[in-house]
C-alpha positions as CSV (number, residue, x, y, z in Angstrom):
1,M,67.5,-75.9,-58.6
2,L,70.7,-74.1,-58.9
3,G,72.6,-74.2,-62.2
4,S,75.7,-76.4,-62.4
5,S,77.9,-73.4,-62.4
6,Q,76.4,-72.0,-59.2
7,Q,76.6,-75.5,-57.6
8,A,80.2,-75.4,-58.2
9,G,80.4,-72.3,-56.4
10,Q,81.2,-70.1,-59.5
11,C,79.9,-66.6,-59.8
12,K,77.9,-65.9,-63.0
13,K,77.6,-62.4,-63.9
14,V,74.0,-61.4,-65.0
15,F,73.3,-59.4,-68.2
16,S,70.0,-57.9,-69.3
17,S,68.6,-59.6,-72.3
18,T,68.9,-56.5,-74.6
19,K,72.5,-56.0,-73.6
20,A,73.3,-59.7,-73.9
21,R,71.9,-59.9,-77.4
22,A,74.0,-56.8,-78.4
23,T,77.2,-58.1,-77.0
24,L,76.7,-61.4,-78.6
25,K,76.0,-59.8,-81.9
26,V,79.3,-57.8,-81.7
27,V,81.2,-60.8,-80.7
28,R,79.7,-63.0,-83.5
29,K,80.5,-60.2,-86.0
30,S,84.1,-59.9,-84.9
31,I,84.7,-63.6,-84.8
32,C,83.1,-64.0,-88.2
33,T,85.2,-61.4,-89.7
34,I,88.4,-62.8,-88.3
35,V,87.4,-66.3,-89.4
36,L,86.5,-65.3,-92.8
37,L,89.7,-63.3,-93.5
38,T,91.7,-66.3,-92.2
39,I,89.9,-68.6,-94.5
40,A,90.3,-66.2,-97.4
41,A,94.0,-66.0,-96.9
42,V,94.4,-69.8,-96.6
43,T,91.8,-71.4,-98.8
44,G,90.5,-68.7,-101.1
45,T,87.3,-66.7,-101.0
46,T,84.0,-66.0,-102.7
47,G,85.8,-63.8,-105.2
48,H,89.3,-64.6,-106.1
49,N,91.3,-63.2,-109.0
50,S,94.9,-62.0,-109.6
51,S,96.5,-59.7,-112.1
52,A,100.0,-58.8,-113.3
53,L,100.9,-55.0,-113.1
54,V,103.9,-53.4,-114.6
55,M,105.0,-50.0,-113.6
56,T,108.0,-47.7,-114.5
57,V,110.2,-46.2,-111.9
58,G,108.8,-42.9,-110.8
59,N,105.2,-43.5,-112.0
60,S,102.1,-43.7,-109.7
61,S,99.1,-46.0,-109.7
62,V,96.0,-46.9,-107.8
63,L,95.1,-50.6,-107.0
64,N,91.5,-51.5,-106.4
65,C,89.7,-54.5,-104.7
66,S,86.8,-56.1,-106.3
67,F,83.9,-57.0,-104.0
68,K,80.1,-56.9,-103.4
69,G,78.0,-55.4,-100.6
70,N,78.9,-53.1,-97.8
71,I,82.6,-53.4,-96.7
72,T,83.3,-54.5,-93.1
73,L,87.0,-54.9,-93.1
74,L,89.6,-54.4,-95.7
75,K,93.3,-55.6,-95.5
76,W,96.2,-55.1,-97.8
77,T,99.1,-57.4,-97.5
78,I,102.3,-56.3,-99.3
79,T,105.3,-58.7,-99.7
80,P,108.1,-56.8,-101.5
81,K,111.1,-58.5,-102.9
82,A,113.2,-56.3,-100.7
83,G,112.3,-55.2,-97.2
84,G,109.7,-56.4,-94.7
85,L,106.1,-57.3,-94.8
86,C,103.7,-54.3,-95.0
87,T,100.0,-54.4,-93.9
88,L,97.2,-51.8,-94.1
89,V,93.9,-52.7,-92.3
90,Y,90.8,-50.6,-92.6
91,R,87.8,-51.1,-90.2
92,A,84.6,-49.5,-91.6
93,D,82.8,-49.5,-88.3
94,K,85.6,-47.3,-86.8
95,K,86.6,-45.7,-90.0
96,K,90.3,-46.2,-88.9
97,T,93.3,-47.6,-90.7
98,H,96.2,-49.4,-89.1
99,R,99.5,-49.8,-90.9
100,T,102.7,-51.7,-90.1
101,T,106.2,-51.2,-91.7
102,C,105.0,-49.6,-95.0
103,S,106.8,-47.2,-97.2
104,D,105.6,-43.6,-97.0
105,N,104.6,-43.7,-100.7
106,I,102.1,-46.4,-100.1
107,N,98.7,-45.4,-98.7
108,L,95.0,-46.1,-98.6
109,I,93.0,-43.4,-100.3
110,F,89.3,-42.7,-99.7
111,R,87.2,-41.2,-102.6
112,A,83.5,-40.2,-102.6
113,D,81.2,-43.1,-103.4
114,L,84.1,-45.5,-103.9
115,P,85.7,-48.1,-101.6
116,P,89.1,-47.5,-100.2
117,A,92.0,-48.2,-102.7
118,L,95.7,-48.6,-102.4
119,E,97.9,-45.7,-103.9
120,I,101.4,-46.2,-104.9
121,R,103.1,-42.8,-105.6
122,Q,106.4,-42.6,-107.4
123,V,107.1,-46.3,-107.4
124,G,110.7,-47.5,-106.8
125,L,112.4,-50.7,-107.4
126,A,111.9,-51.6,-103.7
127,Q,108.1,-51.7,-104.2
128,E,108.2,-54.8,-106.6
129,G,106.4,-57.7,-105.1
130,N,103.0,-59.2,-104.4
131,Y,100.0,-57.1,-103.3
132,S,97.0,-58.9,-101.9
133,C,93.7,-57.4,-100.9
134,D,91.2,-59.3,-98.5
135,V,87.7,-57.9,-98.0
136,A,85.0,-59.0,-95.7
137,S,81.6,-57.7,-96.6
138,A,77.8,-58.4,-96.1
139,E,78.0,-60.7,-99.2
140,G,81.0,-62.7,-98.4
141,N,84.8,-62.5,-98.6
142,F,86.7,-61.3,-101.6
143,H,90.3,-61.6,-102.6
144,K,92.4,-59.7,-105.1
145,R,96.1,-60.2,-105.8
146,Y,98.5,-58.2,-107.8
147,H,102.0,-59.2,-108.9
148,L,103.9,-55.8,-109.5
149,T,106.9,-55.7,-111.7
150,V,108.9,-52.4,-111.6
151,Q,110.9,-51.6,-114.8
152,A,113.7,-49.0,-114.9
153,P,114.6,-47.2,-118.2
154,P,118.3,-47.3,-118.9
155,R,120.5,-44.2,-119.1
156,L,122.2,-44.0,-122.6
157,S,125.6,-42.7,-123.3
158,L,127.7,-42.9,-126.5
159,S,131.4,-42.2,-126.8
160,C,134.6,-43.0,-128.7
161,D,137.3,-45.1,-126.9
162,E,141.1,-44.7,-127.1
163,Q,141.3,-46.6,-130.4
164,G,138.5,-44.6,-132.0
165,S,135.8,-47.3,-131.8
166,P,132.2,-46.2,-130.9
167,V,131.2,-47.4,-127.5
168,C,127.4,-47.4,-126.4
169,E,126.3,-47.9,-122.8
170,A,122.8,-48.5,-121.5
171,A,123.2,-48.2,-117.8
172,A,121.1,-49.6,-114.9
173,G,118.1,-50.9,-117.0
174,K,115.5,-53.3,-115.8
175,P,115.0,-55.6,-117.7
176,P,118.3,-55.2,-119.7
177,A,118.2,-53.0,-122.8
178,Q,118.8,-54.4,-126.3
179,L,121.5,-52.5,-128.3
180,S,122.0,-52.4,-132.0
181,W,124.0,-50.5,-134.4
182,A,123.3,-48.6,-137.7
183,P,124.8,-49.3,-140.2
184,E,125.0,-52.9,-139.2
185,G,128.4,-54.3,-138.4
186,S,130.3,-56.5,-136.1
187,S,130.3,-55.5,-132.4
188,T,131.1,-57.0,-129.0
189,A,128.7,-56.7,-126.0
190,E,128.9,-57.3,-122.3
191,E,126.5,-57.0,-119.3
192,K,127.2,-56.0,-115.6
193,C,124.5,-56.8,-113.0
194,H,123.9,-54.7,-110.1
195,D,122.6,-55.5,-106.6
196,N,119.2,-53.8,-107.1
197,G,118.3,-56.0,-110.0
198,T,119.3,-53.6,-112.8
199,V,121.8,-54.4,-115.6
200,T,124.2,-52.2,-117.6
201,V,124.8,-53.3,-121.1
202,L,127.9,-52.1,-122.9
203,S,128.5,-52.6,-126.7
204,K,131.5,-51.8,-128.8
205,F,131.2,-51.3,-132.6
206,T,134.2,-52.9,-134.1
207,A,133.4,-52.5,-137.9
208,C,134.5,-49.0,-138.6
209,S,135.9,-48.2,-142.0
210,T,139.4,-47.0,-142.1
211,S,139.1,-45.0,-145.3
212,V,136.0,-42.9,-144.8
213,T,134.7,-41.1,-141.8
214,S,131.3,-42.5,-140.9
215,V,128.4,-41.4,-138.5
216,I,127.5,-44.5,-136.3
217,T,124.1,-44.6,-134.5
218,C,123.5,-46.7,-131.5
219,M,119.8,-47.7,-131.0
220,V,118.5,-48.9,-127.6
221,S,115.2,-50.9,-127.3
222,H,113.6,-51.3,-123.9
223,P,110.0,-51.9,-122.5
224,A,110.1,-48.4,-121.0
225,G,110.9,-46.8,-124.4
226,N,113.3,-46.6,-127.4
227,W,116.2,-44.1,-127.8
228,N,119.1,-43.6,-130.3
229,Q,122.2,-41.5,-130.4
230,S,124.9,-40.8,-133.1
231,I,128.5,-40.2,-133.1
232,A,131.4,-39.9,-135.7
233,C,134.5,-42.0,-134.5
234,C,135.7,-43.6,-137.7
235,P,138.2,-44.0,-139.3
236,S,139.3,-45.7,-136.3
237,G,141.4,-48.4,-135.0
238,K,145.2,-48.9,-134.7
239,T,145.8,-48.1,-138.4
240,G,144.2,-44.6,-138.3
241,F,146.0,-43.8,-135.0
242,F,149.3,-45.2,-136.4
243,L,149.1,-43.0,-139.6
244,L,148.4,-40.0,-137.6
245,C,151.4,-40.6,-135.4
246,V,153.6,-41.1,-138.5
247,I,152.5,-38.0,-140.2
248,S,153.2,-36.0,-137.1
249,L,156.6,-37.6,-136.6
250,I,157.6,-36.8,-140.2
251,G,156.6,-33.2,-139.9
252,L,158.6,-32.8,-136.6
253,L,161.7,-34.5,-138.3
254,S,161.4,-32.2,-141.4
255,L,161.4,-29.0,-139.0
256,L,164.4,-30.3,-137.1
257,F,166.3,-31.0,-140.3
258,L,165.7,-27.4,-141.7
259,L,166.7,-26.0,-138.3
260,A,170.0,-28.1,-138.3
261,A,170.8,-27.1,-142.0
262,F,170.4,-23.4,-141.2
263,E,172.5,-23.6,-138.2
264,L,175.3,-25.6,-140.1
265,D,175.3,-23.0,-142.8
266,I,175.8,-20.2,-140.4
267,F,178.5,-22.1,-138.5
268,S,180.4,-22.9,-141.9
269,N,180.4,-19.2,-142.9
270,R,181.7,-18.0,-139.6
271,T,184.4,-20.6,-139.6
272,M,185.6,-19.9,-143.1
273,S,185.7,-16.2,-142.3
274,N,187.7,-16.7,-139.2
275,W,190.2,-19.0,-141.0
276,C,190.8,-16.5,-143.7
277,K,191.4,-13.7,-141.3
278,S,193.9,-15.9,-139.4
279,R,195.7,-16.5,-142.6
280,Q,195.8,-12.8,-143.6
281,F,194.5,-13.2,-147.1
282,P,193.8,-10.0,-149.1
283,P,190.2,-9.0,-149.0
284,A,189.8,-10.0,-152.7
285,E,191.1,-13.5,-152.1
286,V,188.9,-13.9,-149.0
287,S,185.8,-13.0,-150.9
288,G,186.8,-15.5,-153.6
289,L,187.2,-18.3,-151.1
290,E,183.9,-17.6,-149.6
291,Q,182.3,-17.6,-152.9
292,R,183.7,-21.1,-153.5
């Protein structure tokens, strides 16, 4: 009897038993890999763990996947806080890697006797986000997740403002830097947030002594490191500035008074001499009048 498909007038292509078994094996393997990776992404896998990773801007790191058995397929999915989704897929049977919309500093690396790993070179703030690795192997499916936090060290600067008060700035830090002063004293602080997630902290030391010049030290504390810088601005404030102005003004007025007195003396002598000559006094009398 003819098969139902033939009865329906359909053409059925004939395969040899060997080729058919090989084809079915490849199909099963591909379907199994796709299904397992889908299940791993949605519901979890044989091995599942996550880690928190902290990196400093400009540093590099290598992220590994944990799995057992011979690898069939590996996929990294990167979801950064800024920018689009990045994927890197490695197929062991073809020894090829496919990537989509990934930064140039993110790549798979292959080392002798080690599984492929993800390398991040000179990390930037844009690379902060979630990194997920899914592996299909002969012993099951495995999932590894990293949450990457990128920190940025602040740029420290210290100066004296127009009133002579020390001003300390920790610019573009992530997270915000903590500022303190030595010796301790009253101060004011403000923060300015930037679009890239960094924060600039500005602190003004307001407890300068007006009698003794002091060296003030600004200390910066941050997860990426600690720094300090010193400066001498005190005595400061309006009192010191006002005294300086008063002293300068007194000196200038004293100089002007001396010049005026000198010119007045010369003018008086000339006037007296001319008057005496106009009255035709004898020389002896003119000399006596000038001595008066």
